[in-house]
Backbone bond lengths (Angstrom), bond angles and torsions (degrees), N, CA, C in turn:
res aa  C-N    CA-C-N  psi(-1)  N-CA   C-N-CA  omega(-1)  CA-C   N-CA-C  phi
1 M - - - 1.452 - - 1.514 109.18 -
2 S 1.304 116.07 147.58 1.451 120.10 179.46 1.527 110.58 -77.44
3 F 1.307 115.03 165.38 1.458 121.41 -179.70 1.526 111.21 -60.76
4 L 1.324 117.33 -41.58 1.469 120.43 179.67 1.525 111.78 -66.65
5 A 1.325 116.61 -35.58 1.470 119.61 177.62 1.526 110.24 -66.67
6 W 1.361 117.53 -40.35 1.468 120.60 176.14 1.517 110.43 -62.61
7 M 1.329 117.46 -39.62 1.469 120.69 178.96 1.527 111.01 -64.91
8 A 1.328 116.50 -44.37 1.463 120.17 179.66 1.524 110.79 -64.09
9 L 1.324 116.52 -45.88 1.461 120.65 178.31 1.523 110.62 -63.41
10 G 1.331 116.92 -41.63 1.463 121.51 178.79 1.511 112.77 -64.63
11 L 1.316 117.21 -40.66 1.463 121.13 178.96 1.518 110.87 -62.49
12 V 1.312 116.47 -48.49 1.462 120.50 -178.53 1.534 110.55 -67.15
13 A 1.325 116.99 -44.85 1.470 120.41 -179.25 1.522 111.04 -65.75
14 G 1.321 117.90 -42.09 1.461 121.42 178.36 1.511 112.17 -64.74
15 F 1.324 116.74 -39.64 1.462 121.00 178.75 1.529 110.47 -65.30
16 I 1.333 116.68 -47.55 1.465 120.17 179.51 1.519 110.43 -64.38
17 G 1.322 116.99 -43.05 1.464 120.67 178.76 1.520 112.05 -61.33
18 S 1.340 117.26 -41.61 1.464 120.69 178.39 1.520 111.45 -63.84
19 K 1.314 116.59 -40.61 1.460 120.35 178.82 1.527 111.37 -66.61
20 L 1.320 117.55 -35.81 1.460 120.43 179.67 1.524 112.33 -72.83
21 V 1.319 117.16 -34.88 1.456 120.17 -174.93 1.518 112.06 -83.23
22 N 1.328 118.42 -48.59 1.461 118.65 -173.83 1.521 114.67 -133.37
23 R 1.308 118.59 14.02 1.467 124.53 173.46 1.529 115.13 65.51
24 R 1.334 117.25 3.46 1.461 119.49 174.00 1.515 107.51 -144.46
25 G 1.289 116.02 155.15 1.451 119.68 179.46 1.515 112.00 -74.34
26 E 1.300 116.40 159.62 1.455 122.43 177.30 1.520 111.13 -92.64
27 G 1.288 118.31 -1.43 1.460 122.93 -173.28 1.517 108.22 111.76
28 I 1.312 117.17 150.33 1.460 121.31 -171.74 1.529 112.13 -61.85
29 L 1.324 118.15 -42.22 1.460 120.11 -178.03 1.517 112.00 -69.52
30 L 1.318 117.40 -43.66 1.458 120.18 178.80 1.523 110.98 -69.05
31 D 1.330 117.88 -35.05 1.468 120.74 175.24 1.526 110.99 -61.02
32 I 1.327 117.01 -44.99 1.465 120.82 179.56 1.523 110.05 -64.97
33 L 1.325 116.35 -47.05 1.458 120.57 -178.60 1.529 111.06 -60.66
34 L 1.331 116.80 -49.40 1.460 120.01 179.56 1.524 111.77 -66.08
35 G 1.314 117.42 -32.55 1.463 120.37 177.89 1.520 112.46 -68.53
36 V 1.334 117.38 -43.89 1.459 120.70 179.67 1.529 110.14 -68.17
37 V 1.331 116.71 -46.03 1.463 119.87 177.22 1.535 109.57 -64.48
38 G 1.321 116.52 -37.49 1.459 120.59 176.70 1.519 112.52 -64.52
39 A 1.329 117.34 -34.03 1.461 120.45 176.28 1.526 110.08 -64.06
40 F 1.331 116.48 -42.79 1.464 119.55 175.57 1.523 110.88 -64.53
41 A 1.332 116.59 -45.53 1.465 120.77 -179.47 1.527 110.71 -63.64
42 G 1.318 116.93 -42.95 1.462 120.70 178.52 1.521 111.80 -64.23
43 G 1.334 116.56 -41.71 1.459 120.36 176.70 1.517 111.72 -62.24
44 W 1.329 116.21 -39.89 1.462 121.46 178.06 1.526 110.76 -65.92
45 L 1.344 116.86 -45.97 1.462 120.54 179.21 1.524 111.79 -62.49
46 F 1.322 116.99 -44.08 1.458 120.36 179.71 1.523 110.49 -65.43
47 H 1.342 116.96 -37.22 1.465 120.88 178.45 1.535 110.93 -64.51
48 I 1.323 117.11 -38.76 1.467 120.66 178.48 1.528 110.56 -62.04
49 F 1.326 116.66 -37.94 1.459 120.64 -179.11 1.529 113.05 -87.60
50 G 1.336 117.46 9.43 1.456 121.52 173.70 1.516 116.09 86.49
51 E 1.298 117.90 10.40 1.462 121.70 178.68 1.527 109.50 -103.94
52 P 1.328 117.57 155.56 1.470 118.56 176.39 1.529 110.84 -69.78
53 G 1.312 115.96 147.33 1.460 121.27 -179.79 1.516 110.82 -89.29
54 V 1.303 116.13 -145.28 1.457 122.20 179.76 1.519 107.87 -70.37
55 S 1.334 116.22 123.09 1.459 120.68 -174.02 1.517 113.68 -117.01
56 G 1.286 118.36 -4.13 1.453 121.67 -178.78 1.509 109.21 160.61
57 L 1.289 116.32 -165.46 1.461 121.35 179.50 1.529 107.87 -94.70
58 N 1.341 115.80 84.05 1.455 121.58 -179.21 1.526 109.31 -145.12
59 V 1.320 116.82 178.38 1.463 121.56 -175.48 1.533 111.34 -67.42
60 Y 1.323 117.79 -39.21 1.458 120.16 179.02 1.529 111.18 -62.66
61 S 1.318 116.94 -43.31 1.463 120.62 178.22 1.520 110.90 -64.42
62 L 1.322 117.17 -37.41 1.455 120.66 176.29 1.521 110.52 -63.47
63 F 1.323 117.13 -41.21 1.470 121.62 177.08 1.524 110.81 -60.94
64 V 1.322 117.17 -46.19 1.462 121.95 179.03 1.525 110.11 -61.86
65 A 1.323 117.02 -44.18 1.458 121.13 -179.27 1.527 111.56 -66.38
66 V 1.315 117.77 -37.94 1.469 120.81 178.33 1.529 110.25 -66.76
67 I 1.320 117.84 -42.48 1.466 121.18 177.07 1.527 109.82 -59.84
68 G 1.319 116.75 -44.70 1.462 120.54 178.31 1.510 112.92 -65.04
69 S 1.335 117.52 -40.93 1.463 119.55 -179.65 1.522 111.62 -70.65
70 V 1.330 117.94 -33.75 1.468 120.16 175.67 1.527 109.67 -64.79
71 A 1.326 117.17 -44.72 1.465 120.24 178.39 1.530 110.22 -61.54
72 L 1.310 116.77 -42.72 1.461 121.10 179.70 1.523 111.53 -66.32
73 L 1.325 117.46 -40.00 1.465 120.95 178.91 1.523 112.00 -66.87
74 V 1.318 117.30 -37.07 1.469 119.87 177.90 1.528 109.56 -62.79
75 V 1.323 116.91 -45.08 1.471 120.44 178.05 1.525 110.32 -64.90
76 Y 1.325 117.09 -41.98 1.474 122.11 178.61 1.528 110.84 -58.24
77 H 1.322 117.09 -45.44 1.462 120.52 -179.05 1.528 112.36 -70.57
78 L 1.315 117.40 -31.14 1.460 119.48 175.67 1.522 111.20 -63.57
79 F 1.330 116.86 -45.22 1.465 119.91 179.52 1.524 112.07 -72.32
80 R 1.302 116.55 -37.92 1.470 121.13 179.24 1.514 111.23 -65.06
81 R 1.316 116.92 -39.80 1.462 121.44 -179.65 1.524 110.28 -68.45
82 R 1.313 118.33 -38.36 1.456 121.27 -179.76 1.514 111.29 -67.09
83 R 1.306 117.68 -36.94 1.466 120.02 179.45 1.520 112.16 -65.12
84 A 1.309 116.70 -35.07 1.461 120.44 -177.61 1.526 112.08 -68.37
85 W 1.316 118.27 -22.64 1.459 121.67 -178.48 1.457 107.99 -87.43
């Protein structure tokens, strides 16, 4: 996939993941970053369980990226919440 396709997929996945986890976005840059990293994390997790990971700019790849970004956001919020205390 091209760099722009990863950015587009990351933006959409990060935005959806942010809305699912905490009902508000984290900001456009953090949404993109968490979405792209989440796409890698989701692809890795799916690969471990024997399923194909991110394969292109399609609905299945978006699903994988959203699952990865949600998992990443949950971990992010756990560490962020602990620091505030």
